[in-house]
C-alpha positions as CSV (number, residue, x, y, z in Angstrom):
1,X,-65.6,-3.7,75.5
2,X,-64.6,-4.3,71.9
3,X,-66.0,-7.4,70.2
4,X,-65.0,-9.0,66.9
5,X,-66.8,-7.4,64.0
6,X,-66.9,-7.7,60.2
7,X,-63.8,-6.2,58.6
8,X,-64.1,-3.6,55.9
9,X,-61.3,-2.6,53.6
10,X,-60.4,-0.4,50.6
11,X,-60.3,3.4,50.2
12,X,-63.7,4.7,49.1
13,X,-64.0,8.3,47.9
14,X,-67.2,10.1,47.3
15,X,-67.3,12.1,44.1
16,X,-70.8,13.4,44.2
17,X,-73.8,13.2,46.5
18,X,-77.3,13.1,45.0
19,X,-80.2,14.5,47.1
20,X,-83.0,14.2,44.7
21,X,-83.7,11.4,42.2
22,X,-81.9,8.0,42.2
23,X,-79.1,7.5,39.7
24,X,-78.2,4.2,38.0
25,X,-75.7,4.9,35.2
26,X,-72.3,6.6,35.2
27,X,-69.8,7.0,32.5
28,X,-66.4,8.8,32.5
29,X,-65.2,10.0,29.1
30,X,-61.6,9.8,27.8
31,X,-61.2,13.5,28.8
32,X,-62.6,12.9,32.3
33,X,-66.1,14.3,31.8
34,X,-68.6,12.6,34.1
35,X,-72.1,11.7,32.9
36,X,-75.0,10.3,35.0
37,X,-78.5,9.1,34.2
38,X,-81.7,8.8,36.2
39,X,-84.3,6.3,35.0
40,X,-88.0,7.0,35.9
41,X,-88.7,4.5,38.6
42,X,-91.1,6.6,40.7
43,X,-88.8,9.5,41.6
44,X,-89.5,12.9,40.0
45,X,-86.8,13.0,37.3
46,X,-86.0,16.5,36.0
47,X,-83.5,15.3,33.4
48,X,-82.8,11.7,32.7
49,X,-79.3,12.4,31.5
50,X,-76.9,14.9,33.0
51,X,-73.3,15.9,33.1
52,X,-71.6,16.8,36.4
53,X,-70.0,20.2,35.9
54,X,-68.4,22.0,38.9
55,X,-70.7,20.0,41.2
56,X,-73.9,20.8,39.4
57,X,-76.1,18.5,37.4
58,X,-76.5,20.0,33.9
59,X,-79.1,18.4,31.5
60,X,-77.2,16.6,28.7
61,X,-76.8,17.2,25.8
62,X,-79.5,19.9,26.5
63,X,-82.7,20.4,28.4
64,X,-84.7,20.0,25.2
65,X,-83.2,16.6,24.6
66,X,-84.5,15.4,28.0
67,X,-88.1,16.2,27.0
68,X,-90.0,13.3,25.6
69,X,-92.5,13.8,22.8
70,X,-95.1,11.0,22.6
71,X,-96.0,12.1,19.1
72,X,-92.3,11.6,18.0
73,X,-91.1,8.9,20.4
74,X,-87.7,8.6,18.7
75,X,-87.0,12.2,19.7
76,X,-86.2,13.2,23.3
77,X,-85.2,10.9,26.2
78,X,-87.9,9.3,28.3
79,X,-86.3,7.0,30.8
80,X,-82.6,6.3,30.3
81,X,-81.1,3.3,32.0
82,X,-77.5,3.4,30.8
83,X,-74.9,5.7,29.3
84,X,-71.4,4.7,27.9
85,X,-68.6,6.9,26.6
86,X,-66.7,4.8,24.1
87,X,-63.3,6.5,24.4
88,X,-63.5,7.9,20.9
89,X,-65.6,10.9,21.4
90,X,-69.1,9.5,21.6
91,X,-71.5,9.1,24.4
92,X,-74.0,6.3,23.9
93,X,-77.4,6.7,25.6
94,X,-79.7,3.8,26.1
95,X,-83.4,4.9,26.5
96,X,-85.7,2.1,27.8
97,X,-88.8,4.1,27.0
98,X,-90.2,2.0,29.8
99,X,-90.7,3.9,33.0
100,X,-91.3,1.7,36.0
101,X,-90.5,-1.3,33.9
102,X,-93.8,-1.0,32.0
103,X,-94.0,-2.1,28.4
104,X,-91.7,0.1,26.2
105,X,-93.5,2.8,24.3
106,X,-93.6,1.8,20.7
107,X,-90.8,3.6,18.8
108,X,-89.4,5.1,22.0
109,X,-86.8,2.5,22.9
110,X,-83.6,3.7,21.3
111,X,-79.8,3.9,21.4
112,X,-78.6,7.5,20.8
113,X,-75.1,8.5,19.8
114,X,-74.0,12.0,21.0
115,X,-70.8,13.7,19.7
116,X,-68.9,14.8,22.8
117,X,-67.0,17.5,20.8
118,X,-70.1,19.3,19.7
119,X,-72.6,18.0,22.3
120,X,-75.0,17.2,19.5
121,X,-77.0,14.0,18.7
122,X,-75.4,12.4,15.8
123,X,-77.7,9.4,15.2
124,X,-80.6,7.6,16.8
125,X,-81.2,3.9,16.5
126,X,-84.7,2.5,17.1
127,X,-85.8,-1.2,17.1
128,X,-88.4,-3.4,15.4
129,X,-91.0,-5.2,17.4
130,X,-89.2,-8.6,17.0
131,X,-86.1,-7.1,18.7
132,X,-87.6,-4.9,21.5
133,X,-90.6,-7.0,22.8
134,X,-93.5,-5.9,24.9
135,X,-91.5,-7.4,27.8
136,X,-88.1,-5.9,27.0
137,X,-86.2,-3.6,29.4
138,X,-83.0,-2.3,27.7
139,X,-80.4,-2.3,30.4
140,X,-76.8,-1.9,29.5
141,X,-74.7,-1.5,26.4
142,X,-71.2,-2.0,25.1
143,X,-69.9,-0.7,21.7
144,X,-67.1,-2.2,19.6
145,X,-66.2,0.2,16.8
146,X,-63.9,-2.3,15.2
147,X,-66.6,-4.8,14.1
148,X,-68.6,-3.9,11.0
149,X,-68.5,-0.9,8.8
150,X,-69.3,1.5,11.7
151,X,-69.2,-0.7,14.7
152,X,-71.5,-3.0,16.7
153,X,-73.4,-2.5,19.9
154,X,-74.3,-5.2,22.4
155,X,-77.3,-4.6,24.6
156,X,-78.8,-6.6,27.5
157,X,-82.6,-7.2,27.8
158,X,-83.1,-7.5,31.5
159,X,-86.8,-8.3,31.3
160,X,-88.7,-9.1,34.5
161,X,-91.7,-10.7,32.8
162,X,-90.4,-12.2,29.5
163,X,-87.2,-13.8,28.1
164,X,-83.8,-12.3,28.8
165,X,-81.5,-11.9,25.8
166,X,-78.6,-10.0,24.3
167,X,-79.4,-7.6,21.4
168,X,-76.8,-7.1,18.7
169,X,-77.0,-3.8,16.7
170,X,-75.1,-3.0,13.5
171,X,-74.3,0.7,13.8
172,X,-73.9,1.1,10.1
173,X,-77.3,-0.3,8.9
174,X,-79.3,0.0,12.1
175,X,-80.3,-3.7,11.8
176,X,-80.5,-5.6,15.1
177,X,-81.3,-9.1,16.3
178,X,-81.7,-11.0,19.5
179,X,-79.4,-13.8,20.6
180,X,-79.5,-16.3,23.5
181,X,-83.2,-15.5,23.8
182,X,-84.6,-17.1,26.9
183,X,-81.5,-19.3,27.3
184,X,-80.1,-20.3,30.6
185,X,-77.2,-17.8,30.5
186,X,-79.5,-14.8,30.0
187,X,-82.2,-16.0,32.3
188,X,-83.0,-15.7,36.0
189,X,-81.4,-18.5,38.1
190,X,-84.5,-20.2,39.5
191,X,-82.5,-21.2,42.6
192,X,-81.2,-17.7,43.3
193,X,-82.4,-16.0,46.5
194,X,-80.9,-12.5,46.9
195,X,-79.9,-11.5,50.4
196,X,-79.1,-7.8,50.9
197,X,-78.4,-6.0,54.2
198,X,-79.1,-9.3,56.0
199,X,-82.6,-9.6,54.5
200,X,-84.0,-11.7,51.7
201,X,-84.9,-9.3,48.9
202,X,-88.5,-10.0,47.5
203,X,-91.2,-7.9,45.9
204,X,-93.5,-6.8,48.8
205,X,-96.3,-4.5,47.7
206,X,-98.7,-2.3,49.6
207,X,-101.3,-5.0,49.7
208,X,-99.0,-7.4,51.5
209,X,-98.4,-9.6,48.4
210,X,-94.9,-11.2,48.3
211,X,-93.3,-12.6,45.2
212,X,-89.8,-13.4,44.0
213,X,-87.9,-10.5,42.4
214,X,-86.4,-11.8,39.2
215,X,-84.4,-9.9,36.6
216,X,-82.8,-11.4,33.5
217,X,-79.5,-10.4,31.7
218,X,-78.2,-7.1,33.0
219,X,-74.4,-6.5,33.4
220,X,-72.3,-6.6,30.2
221,X,-68.6,-6.2,29.5
222,X,-66.3,-6.6,26.4
223,X,-62.8,-7.9,26.4
224,X,-60.1,-5.3,25.3
225,X,-59.7,-7.0,21.9
226,X,-63.5,-7.3,21.4
227,X,-63.3,-11.1,21.0
228,X,-65.2,-12.0,24.2
229,X,-68.5,-10.6,25.5
230,X,-69.2,-11.1,29.2
231,X,-72.7,-10.8,30.7
232,X,-74.7,-11.8,33.7
233,X,-78.3,-11.9,34.8
234,X,-79.1,-9.6,37.8
235,X,-80.8,-12.5,39.5
236,X,-77.8,-14.8,39.5
237,X,-74.3,-14.9,40.9
238,X,-72.7,-16.4,37.7
239,X,-70.6,-14.8,35.0
240,X,-71.0,-16.0,31.4
241,X,-69.2,-15.2,28.2
242,X,-69.4,-15.9,24.5
243,X,-66.8,-15.4,21.8
244,X,-68.1,-12.6,19.6
245,X,-67.0,-14.3,16.3
246,X,-69.5,-17.1,17.1
247,X,-72.3,-14.5,17.3
248,X,-71.8,-13.8,13.6
249,X,-70.9,-17.3,12.4
250,X,-73.7,-18.2,10.0
251,X,-72.8,-21.9,10.4
252,X,-74.1,-21.8,14.0
253,X,-77.8,-21.9,14.4
254,X,-79.4,-19.5,16.8
255,X,-80.7,-22.3,19.0
256,X,-77.2,-23.8,19.2
257,X,-75.4,-20.6,20.3
258,X,-76.0,-21.4,24.0
259,X,-73.7,-24.5,23.6
260,X,-70.8,-22.1,23.1
261,X,-71.4,-20.0,26.2
262,X,-68.8,-20.3,29.0
263,X,-69.9,-20.3,32.6
264,X,-67.1,-18.7,34.7
265,X,-68.7,-19.7,38.0
266,X,-69.9,-17.5,40.8
267,X,-68.6,-13.9,41.0
268,X,-71.2,-12.6,43.4
269,X,-74.5,-11.0,42.4
270,X,-73.8,-8.0,40.2
271,X,-75.5,-5.1,38.5
272,X,-72.9,-3.4,36.3
273,X,-69.5,-4.5,35.0
274,X,-66.5,-2.7,33.5
275,X,-63.3,-3.9,31.8
276,X,-59.7,-2.6,32.3
277,X,-57.1,-2.5,29.6
278,X,-55.4,-5.6,30.9
279,X,-58.6,-7.6,30.6
280,X,-59.6,-7.5,34.3
281,X,-63.3,-7.3,34.8
282,X,-64.8,-5.3,37.7
283,X,-68.2,-6.2,39.0
284,X,-70.3,-5.0,41.9
285,X,-71.4,-7.5,44.6
286,X,-74.7,-6.0,45.8
287,X,-75.2,-8.7,48.4
288,X,-71.9,-8.0,50.2
289,X,-71.3,-4.2,49.9
290,X,-68.4,-4.9,47.7
291,X,-66.6,-4.5,44.3
292,X,-64.9,-7.6,42.9
293,X,-62.3,-8.1,40.2
294,X,-62.3,-11.1,37.9
295,X,-58.7,-11.5,36.7
296,X,-57.8,-12.6,33.1
297,X,-56.7,-16.0,34.6
298,X,-60.2,-16.5,36.1
299,X,-59.2,-15.9,39.7
300,X,-61.4,-13.4,41.6
301,X,-60.8,-11.1,44.5
302,X,-62.6,-8.3,46.4
303,X,-61.0,-4.9,46.0
304,X,-63.2,-3.0,48.3
305,X,-65.7,-3.9,51.0
306,X,-67.5,-0.9,52.7
307,X,-70.9,-0.5,54.4
308,X,-71.5,2.6,52.4
309,X,-71.6,0.6,49.2
310,X,-75.4,0.2,49.2
311,X,-76.2,-1.5,45.9
312,X,-73.3,-0.7,43.5
313,X,-75.0,-0.2,40.2
314,X,-73.1,0.9,37.1
315,X,-69.2,0.9,36.9
316,X,-66.9,3.0,34.7
317,X,-63.1,3.4,34.6
318,X,-61.8,6.9,34.1
319,X,-58.6,8.1,32.4
320,X,-57.4,8.9,36.0
321,X,-57.3,5.1,36.6
322,X,-60.1,5.2,39.1
323,X,-63.1,2.9,39.0
324,X,-66.3,5.0,39.4
325,X,-69.6,3.6,40.4
326,X,-73.0,4.6,41.6
327,X,-74.5,3.5,45.0
328,X,-78.2,4.0,44.9
329,X,-79.9,1.9,47.6
330,X,-82.0,0.1,45.0
331,X,-82.8,-2.6,47.6
332,X,-84.5,0.0,49.9
333,X,-87.2,1.1,47.3
334,X,-90.8,0.9,48.4
335,X,-91.6,-2.0,46.2
336,X,-89.5,-4.3,48.4
337,X,-90.9,-3.0,51.7
338,X,-94.7,-3.0,51.5
339,X,-94.9,0.5,50.0
340,X,-92.5,2.1,52.4
341,X,-89.5,3.9,50.9
342,X,-86.4,3.1,53.1
343,X,-83.8,5.0,51.0
344,X,-81.7,7.5,52.9
345,X,-80.3,10.4,50.9
346,X,-77.8,11.1,49.6
347,X,-77.2,8.5,47.0
348,X,-73.6,8.5,46.0
349,X,-71.1,8.4,43.1
350,X,-68.0,6.8,44.5
351,X,-64.6,5.9,43.1
352,X,-61.7,3.7,44.1
353,X,-58.2,3.8,42.7
354,X,-57.4,0.7,40.6
355,X,-54.3,2.0,38.8
356,X,-55.5,0.6,35.5
357,X,-56.6,2.2,32.3
358,X,-60.1,1.5,30.8
359,X,-60.2,-1.1,28.0
360,X,-59.8,0.3,24.5
361,X,-62.9,-1.2,23.1
362,X,-62.7,0.4,19.7
């Protein structure tokens, strides 16, 4: 006998299956090249940044670039959390230098610009101790090449032990500063209780100790005109935004910037976000095996709901008008299950047709 059951919808396509380390980031360039990154969260990571070429994972921009040198921490990738192709020939690589969410190695946390035409590193940006704190975990980045002499990067600090924040980096001077440090909009929602695959998600270690799993500012997206920056804590269902002009308004004190943050309400609990050319924001909903769109008028809808979407992580819109995203079973890691790894390989890179171009954020 057939009984009523939950309805799933949307056409999900698998682009690549991963049988080794767990991916987080994906970015599709303006020419359709696909890049993936693997942070060091306990898996044996051979190369933390790769390009998918003919179904193979090729170290990017080279095997040597994926070898970390403790004596020269600004050289070589250690544990990359995010990669973003800007649509103008550059891949931006965000290295946490913090394997397993440990304190970042001094001088190792960096944003690296790679020229996609030559596949060479063009510039590396490191951070001072007042910007990247001992508790900082650099998570995601968006670049606006229109603001400033050479552009501006916006980065989320998704700390699990310290204040969440947004980091603003001048790509001309290399100067950076923190905003919304420890404010409500970048912090864990104290009332948030994540529920994934029908279970409450908590830290559960080998000793039997149980504690809340709390992660600060994570997802980030920029409006097509660069005037609005959207962001969300991982441990929250709310979407927030700030007008970018206000970030640079010297008449607004740092402590008053939170007053100008807009709360868009609940969108679901999300990891990554991406913006289409018409201003639509796409966000994962890791509690509900879904991808959701937040339309320019503020209305929201679910575009795909599928049981295979096991923790949608990073999102990227390709020139083929598909939304690409990784599904990496983050919620099944051993740290949530008393030391037992419940992940089932493969992890996946999926895509769904949205018929929209990526936002021109430069």
